[in-house]
N, C-alpha and C positions, 0 to 999 in steps of 0.2 A: 479474624475472620472476615470481616467485612472489607477490609482493607485490602487481604487477600483478593479477594472478589472484587476490588475495582481496578487494582496492577493488573491481573487475569483480562479484563476486558479491557484495558485502557491500550495494550500491549498485542490483544487481537486485534484488537482495530484497526492494527497499523498491519498487522498479515492478511487482512483482506483485501486489499489489494495488487495487481500483477502489474509490474514492465512488459505492456504487451507491443509488439514489431508494429505497425501499421504499413501492411501491403499494400505495392506500389512501387511501378519506377518513380525515380526524383524529381523528374518531369510533374508525374501523378500529383504526388505529394504537394510539390511545389504550387500546383493548380487548386489545389484543393485547401490548401493552408488562406489564400490568398484570398479564396472565395470567402473564406471562412466559417467553411462546412466541417474542417478538422479540428480548430484548436479554437480553445477558448481562455479567458482568465482565469486563474486559478487552476489549470493543467497543469500537471506536472510529467513533466518530458526529460527525452536522453536522446539530444540531435548529436550527427553525425557527418560532419560539414568537410567539403569538399578537401582540406587540407589536411585531413584526416582525424582531424581533435573531436574529443566529446563534450560537449555539454551539460550539464545536466542542471536544471533548475524549474521552478515553477513558473506559468508564463504570467508576466501584469500585465502585459497588452500586447497586438497587433496591430503596428503601425504601418505605413506602405514601405513591403520592403523588408518587412523588417517582425520577426520574432522580439518582445524584450520580455526580461527577468529583471530580479531585484538588483541585480552585477554582473548580468549579464543579458548580452546581444548576438543575435543572432541574421544574419540577412538569410532571406527565405531562397534566396538564386544560390546560394553555397549548402541547401543541403544535398547528401545524398544518400541518410536513411532518418529513420524517425522509431520511437517506443513512446509510448503514452498508457500512464501506472492507469489502471482501468478496476474496478469493484469486481470481485471473483465470487462469487453467490457461491461455490463448490466450500471452498477456502474459508467462507467465515460460516457454513455448512458446520463443516470438519471440526473447526474449533470450539464451536458453541459445542455441538456436541461432546467435544474434549473437555472440555470446560466442566461441562456437568457431569459428565461421568469421573474427572478430578475429586469433585466437588464430593461427591454423594458417596464416592472410597473413604473420603478421608471421613462424613460422619458418619459411613459403617463402622470403621476402624477404629473410630473416638468411643462410639457404644459401645462396642465388644471388649475395649480395655478399658474403662473407666467401669465396672464390676470387678471385673482382677483386681485392678489398684488397692479399690473398697477391701473386698476379701484381703488382699496381704496388707493394710492397713491398721486391721481390728486384733486384737492381742487375744 
C-alpha cells in the first residue's frame, strides 16, 4: 500500500505543472528574455522559431543572444513564441484530493470485505 501511495504522489507531482504560453509579441518576448526577466536556468520551455521548428528542453543557461539547453540551443532573435512550464495550484489540489479519495475508498472497501471473507472461511 505504501508503494502505491509513493507511486501516486510521484506521478502526481509531474501532473502539477502546465505548459503555458507567454503573452507578448516576438519582439517583446526577445526583450524580456534578453533582460533576464522571463527565463532562468532550470525552466522547461517549448520555443517556436522563425523556421517553424519547435524546440523543447530545460534551460541550462542564457548567454548573449542564445538560450541553451543540454542538447539544444536557440537564438533569441529567432524566437516567435514561447511556452513555459509553470506550477498549477488547481491541478495540485485536484490531484491531492483525488489521491486521498481513492485511498479512503480503498481502505473502506477493504474493511467491508474482510469480515465477509472471514465468515466464508469458517466451517
